[in-house]
C-alpha positions in Angstrom: -23.3 14.9 -1.8 -20.1 17.2 -1.4 -16.3 16.5 -1.4 -13.2 18.5 -0.9 -9.8 17.3 -1.2 -8.8 16.1 2.0 -12.1 14.4 2.4 -11.7 13.0 -1.5 -7.9 11.8 0.0 -8.8 9.9 3.7 -11.6 7.8 1.4 -9.0 7.0 -0.4 -6.9 6.3 2.0 -8.7 4.1 4.2 -9.8 2.1 1.0 -5.9 1.3 0.0 -6.0 0.7 4.3 -8.6 -2.0 4.4 -7.7 -3.4 0.9 -4.3 -4.6 2.5 -5.8 -5.5 5.7 -7.2 -7.4 4.0 -5.2 -8.8 1.2 -2.5 -9.8 3.6 -5.5 -11.4 6.0 -6.5 -13.7 2.5 -2.8 -14.7 2.4 -2.4 -15.4 5.3 -5.0 -17.8 5.7 -4.0 -19.5 2.5 -0.4 -20.4 3.7 -1.9 -21.4 7.1 -4.0 -23.8 5.5 -2.3 -25.4 2.1 1.3 -25.7 3.6 0.7 -26.0 6.9 -3.0 -27.2 8.3 -3.5 -29.3 5.0 -7.4 -28.7 5.8 -9.8 -27.0 3.9 -10.5 -24.0 5.6 -13.3 -23.4 7.5 -16.2 -21.0 5.9 -16.4 -19.8 9.7 -12.9 -17.6 9.4 -14.3 -17.1 5.3 -17.0 -15.1 7.1 -15.2 -13.5 9.2 -12.7 -11.7 6.3 -15.7 -9.5 5.5 -16.5 -8.0 8.8 -12.8 -7.1 8.7 -12.4 -5.7 6.4 -15.3 -2.9 7.4 -13.6 -2.9 10.9 -10.3 -1.8 9.7 -12.4 0.8 7.6 -14.0 2.7 9.7 -11.0 3.1 12.1 -8.9 3.5 9.4 -11.5 6.6 8.5 -12.4 8.1 12.0 -8.2 7.8 13.2 -7.4 10.2 10.3 -10.7 13.2 10.4 -9.5 12.9 13.8 -5.9 13.9 13.2 
């Protein structure tokens, strides 16, 4: 599959955006359950991180390709 410079730039930006959103989500979960709630992190909450990353990646990809 061929990639031109624009497609590669879009792929780089979407990966960066999804990584940033995931790191913010992980940090906020760690802060909340580490200092505020003082309980274990529910596994259901951790399972939502992968779909969150995928949704952000695809939404950013669609957004950047339409411009």
